[in-house]
Each structure stands twice: as structure tokens, then as C-alpha cells.
C-alpha positions as CSV (number, residue, x, y, z in Angstrom):
1,M,17.9,73.5,-44.0
2,E,21.4,73.3,-42.9
3,F,23.4,70.3,-41.9
4,P,26.6,69.9,-41.1
5,T,29.2,68.4,-43.8
6,G,31.1,65.5,-42.1
7,Y,30.2,61.4,-42.9
8,Y,28.1,59.3,-40.3
9,T,29.8,56.1,-39.5
10,L,26.7,52.9,-40.2
11,K,26.4,52.4,-36.0
12,Q,25.1,56.6,-35.6
13,V,23.1,56.4,-39.2
14,C,21.4,53.1,-37.6
15,E,20.9,54.6,-34.3
16,L,19.8,58.0,-35.8
17,L,17.4,56.4,-38.2
18,T,16.0,53.6,-35.9
19,L,17.5,51.0,-38.7
20,S,18.9,47.8,-38.3
21,R,22.4,47.1,-40.4
22,S,20.8,44.2,-42.7
23,T,17.5,47.1,-43.4
24,I,20.8,49.6,-44.2
25,Y,22.8,46.9,-46.5
26,R,19.5,45.2,-47.7
27,M,18.3,49.5,-49.0
28,R,21.4,50.1,-50.1
29,C,22.1,47.2,-52.6
30,R,17.6,48.1,-53.8
31,G,19.2,52.1,-54.2
32,E,16.6,53.0,-52.1
33,F,19.5,54.6,-50.0
34,V,21.9,56.7,-49.4
35,Q,25.5,55.8,-50.9
36,A,28.2,55.6,-49.1
37,V,31.4,57.1,-49.2
38,D,34.8,54.9,-48.8
39,L,36.9,56.4,-46.3
40,T,39.6,53.9,-46.2
41,S,40.3,50.8,-47.1
42,G,37.6,48.9,-44.7
43,R,35.5,52.1,-43.2
44,I,32.2,53.8,-44.4
45,G,30.9,56.5,-44.5
46,F,27.5,58.5,-44.8
47,P,27.3,62.0,-46.0
48,I,25.5,64.0,-43.2
49,P,24.0,66.6,-45.6
50,E,22.5,63.7,-48.2
51,V,21.6,61.1,-44.7
52,H,19.1,64.5,-43.6
53,A,18.5,64.9,-46.3
54,W,16.4,61.5,-47.6
55,K,15.2,61.2,-44.1
56,L,12.6,64.6,-44.3
57,K,11.6,63.2,-47.8
58,R,10.8,59.4,-46.6
59,E,9.4,61.8,-43.7
60,E,7.7,64.2,-46.1
61,A,6.2,61.4,-48.2
62,R,4.3,59.7,-45.3
63,G,3.2,63.3,-44.2
64,G,5.3,65.0,-41.6
65,P,7.1,63.4,-38.4
66,R,5.0,61.3,-36.9
67,R,3.8,62.2,-33.0
68,Q,5.1,60.9,-30.2
69,R,2.7,57.9,-29.1
70,G,3.9,57.6,-25.1
71,L,3.8,54.2,-23.3
72,I,2.9,50.9,-25.6
73,R,0.3,49.2,-23.7
74,C,0.2,45.2,-23.8
75,R,-1.7,42.8,-22.0
76,P,0.2,41.3,-18.7
77,V,2.5,38.9,-18.9
78,Q,0.1,35.5,-17.2
79,P,2.1,34.4,-13.6
80,W,3.2,31.0,-14.8
81,K,4.7,32.3,-17.9
82,L,6.8,33.9,-15.6
83,N,8.4,30.3,-13.6
84,R,9.6,28.4,-17.0
85,N,11.9,25.7,-16.4
86,P,14.6,26.3,-19.0
87,A,15.8,22.6,-18.8
88,R,12.3,21.1,-19.1
89,G,11.1,24.0,-22.5
90,G,7.6,24.4,-20.0
91,P,6.8,26.0,-17.4
92,R,7.1,24.6,-13.3
93,G,4.0,23.0,-12.0
94,R,-0.2,23.0,-12.7
95,R,-1.5,26.6,-14.3
96,G,-4.7,24.9,-12.8
97,P,-7.5,23.2,-14.9
98,V,-8.6,24.7,-18.7
99,R,-11.0,26.6,-19.0
100,G,-14.1,24.8,-21.1
101,R,-13.3,21.3,-19.6
102,S,-15.7,20.0,-17.2
103,V,-13.8,18.3,-13.8
104,P,-14.8,16.1,-11.8
105,A,-16.4,16.6,-8.5
106,G,-15.0,15.3,-5.7
């Protein structure tokens, strides 16, 4: 597969691979990622064909591209967690009786 020639900036590489800057820096130090080219005395670029070749190589090692998973399901947020008072660092008001503890009949 042919890719256009040119260079990606670090920001473009981060967006393309969904990796953080620090992850890319760590991978470069370990020699696990494409080496950057000095474009000027303070600007680097990553060759576009090499970045895409690296990405394809990683996908093949993993068994192909991942399928789209859709929305991530998670537990709903408890209402009392939404009403936190940042000055006190805790919830506003009482949450009610604690489960498992007996409440004296009144």
C-alpha cells in the first residue's frame, strides 16, 4: 500500500495512533517507534510511510485491526457523587443509612 510522502508532526502522530506524547517519547527511547527527522533546529517530523508501516506491522502482530466496539457501558454515577462540595472534599448532606448497619427504631 502506497502512502503519500511527507512528514507528520508529533501532534498528528498522537492523533493518528491515539497515543500520548510521553508514550511516543518512551517508545522512541527504547527504539520501538519510528525515528524522527530533524526538519529545522527545533522541529521534528515523522516520515508518513514509516508511521503507517509501523502501524500496519503492529496490527498484523496483534491479529489484524480491531473491530469497532460501539459505546462503552459503565455503571451509572450515584446522585450523591454529582453534588460534591469541592471546598469540603465530600458530598453535600447525608446519603442515608449505611447498608448492613441496623438503624434503631424510633
